[in-house]
N, C-alpha and C positions, 0 to 999 in steps of 0.2 A: 422443477422445485415442487415437492409434495404440497398438496393443497393446505394441509394443516400448518405447514411452515409459512405459507403465504398469508393465511388468515391470522397467524399469531404475530408475525414480525413485519408485515408489509401494510402500507396504507392502501387499501383496496381501491379507494376512490381515485387514487393517482395512477392506477394501472389501466390499460397496458402501457408498458414503458416505451420510450422513444427510440431505443437502440435498434440499429439495422438488423435484419435477419442474418444470423451467423456471427454477430458480435459476441465477444467473450465477456463483456462487462457484466451481463446478467449472471454468468457462472461465478464470477468473483463476488458479486453481491450476495449470492446464495452461500458461498463459502464463508463469508463473514457472519451471516445469520446463523449458519449451522455451528460455527465456532462459538458464538455467543450462547446458543441454546445448550451445547454440550457443557460449557463452563457453568451455566446456570444449574444444570442437572448434576454436576460433579460435586459429591459431598465434601470434598476437600477444599473446593473453591467457593461454591454457592454464589456465583456472580449475581449481583443484584441488578436486575434489568433497569430499575429506576435510577441507578447510578451510572448507567452507560450513556455516553454522549457521542453521537456521530457528527463529525465535522467534515465539510467538503468545500472545495473552491469553485472553479468554473471549468467546464469541459464535459465531454461525454460521461466520464467516470463520475463526476461530481453530482450528477443527477441522482445517484444512489441515495444520498442523504434525504432526498425528498420522498423516495419510495419506501424507505425503511422506517418502521413505526417505533422510533425511540425518541428520546430527547435529541433533537438534531438542529443543526444550523448550516445553511448554505451561504457561504461567504463570497468575498470578491476574488478575482483572479490571482492565484499565486499566494493568497494570504491565509489559506486554511490552517497551516501550522502556527501562524502568528495568533489567529483567533483561538486555536486549541491551547496554545501556551497561556493565554489570558484566562481561559476557563479553568485550566489545571491550577494556576496560581490562586484563583479565587476560591476554588473548592478542590483541594488536593485529593479528597476521598473519591472523586469521580473517576471512572474509567473512560478516558478520552481516546476515541479512535478516529483517525483521519483517513478519509477515502479521497485519493487524489490521482491525477493522471501524470504521465511522464513529463509532459510539457508544463503542467500546472506547478509541479513541485521542483523541477530541476532547471526551469528557465526563469520565468518571472519570480517564482518562489524559491529559487536556489539558495539565496542567503538565509531565508527562514529555515530551510532544511538543514544547512550545515551548522547554524548556530544552535538550533534545538538539539541536534546531535551532540555538538560540543558541550553543551550544558548538561546533557543527559536528562532532559525533561522526561517525565513519566508519561509519554505518549506512545501509542501504537499507530504507525503509519502504514497503510496498505496502498501500494501504487498499482493502478490499472495501467500497465505498460504496453501500449499497442504500437509504439515506434512512430507515431504520427500525431498531428493535431486533427482529430476527427470532426469535432462539432463545428469548427470554424472554417472548414474547407479543405483540409488535407495538406496543410503546410508541414514542412519537415520540422521535427522536434529535436531536442538534445539527444534522444536515443535512436534516431533514424540511422541505420547503418550507412557508413560511407559508401558512396556510389549509388545508393538507392534513390528513387525518384519521388518527388512530391510536387504539389502545385507551385511551391516556391523554389523548387529545385528540379525543373523539367529535364535537365540533362544529368541529374545525379548530384547528391549532396557531397560537398568537399569536406565537410566537418567530421572530425573524429568523434564518435558518439560516447556519451557517458555510460558507465555501468553504475546505475543508481545505488545499488547495494554497496559497491566498493567506495563510491563517493561518500555515502553515509558513514561507513566504517572508518574511512580515513579522517572524517570530521569528528569522530569520537563516539558514534553510536555503539551501544553495548550489546545490541542484538541485531544482526542482519541475516536475512534469508532470501532465498529465491524460490518462487512457486510458478505454476502455470495453470492455464485453464484446462489442459489435458490431465494434469496430475492433481485431481480434485482432492483425494483423501490426504495426500501429502501437504497440500496447500492449507486445508482446514487445520491440520495439526500444527503447521507453522504459525498460523494466525493465533491459535490458542497459546502456543509458546510465547508469542510476542505480547499477548495481553497479560499473561501471567508474569512476564519478566518485569523486574523492578528497574525502570529506566527507559531510555529511548530505544524503541524497537522499530525496525523497518522491514517489511516483507514486500519485496519487489516481485509482483505477479505478472508474468508475461501473458497478455491478452492476445486476441486476434482481431484485426480490422480488415475484413475482406473488401469492404466498400472503397476505402481510400488507399490504404497501404497495399493490401493484397492485389487489387486490380491494377494499380499503377506499376507494380513491380512484378507482375506475372507470377504471383505466388499461388494462383489457383483460388478456389473458393474456400469456405470455412473448413470443409473436410480435409482438403490438402494442407491447409495451414495447421490444423490440429495434428495431422499425421507427421508434419515436420517436427512439432514439439515431442510427439511420441518417440520419434527416431533420434532426436538430437538433444533432448533434455533428459537427464538421467538422475533418478533418485539416489540419495546418498550411499546406501549400502551397495548398490550395483556400481556406482561411479568409482568408489575406492577399491573395488575388486578388479577394475579394468587396468590394463597396461597403459603406459604413457602413450603408446601408439594408438590404442583404442580411444583414449580420451581426446585426441586431436579433433577439434571442431565441435566438441560436446560441451554442454552447459550443465553444471551441477544443480539439481533441485534439492534444496534442503537448507540446513543451517550453514551460514558462511562464517559468521563470527559470533562469539558469545563470551562476554566478560562481565566483571562486576565493577561498579564504580558508584559512589554516592549519588542518589537521585536528587535532582536540583531542588524540588519543593521541600523535601525533607531537610536539606541543608539550609534552605532559607528560613524554615521554621525554627531550626536550632539557633540561627543568627538572631532572629527576632527575640527569642527567649533570653539569649545571652545579653543582648543590649538592654532589654527590659530589666533584667536582674541587676545589671551594672547601674542603670539609672535609679533603680529603687534603693541601691546601697549608697547613693551619694547624699 
């Protein structure tokens, strides 16, 4: 991360961070900071830093809210989206960004995820998806691939994993996308699109956890795990130029779904004004 970005957008007294060597979470945190910076500098957007709120829950990823120098709140496990919903309701003009892990948002926080998506709340959710519970000891998460090992699945997980982006899309999210810590420029652009989108946005960013997930499943170190992303996660333009045979086993990096639907706080404001007008006319 360039030093000027650190000094502008990070709480220096909270650094260095706690993440393990080779962890991808710092890359994703930087991607979010760069996306915000570029939107602040964009003459068409002019994102107001004072109106950006960073919300996180509990887990490795959620420490990012403490490192980033914005209006921020570090909430309880699985409840980041619930807190973010309250903030957005109280002050709809704020740009509320949720930083969450795969376990945080799709296990204990799963219902908050699907209902915020269903309502089309004006939130941008960035998942730090490392296929494991890292901070609490390497338990398997809802995204751990079937057959892979964890401290709570020493012989391999039997569970079928979630695709968080598909889950959000199925629940009604109007913008879903997939990024990775290898595809930095693409991921920054996807986060920017999510912030600009009017409604619920989710960008599922594949991180790497060499300490718990990689080591237990013989994935190699961070270099090998990033190489896997390079070889198996394909940006949109190249993905759609591939044959069906070439697409086998590959993951698309880019926008997955994008649609329009009324944003919830806008509709709530209209409802309040309509009821007030009706009451005044009585």
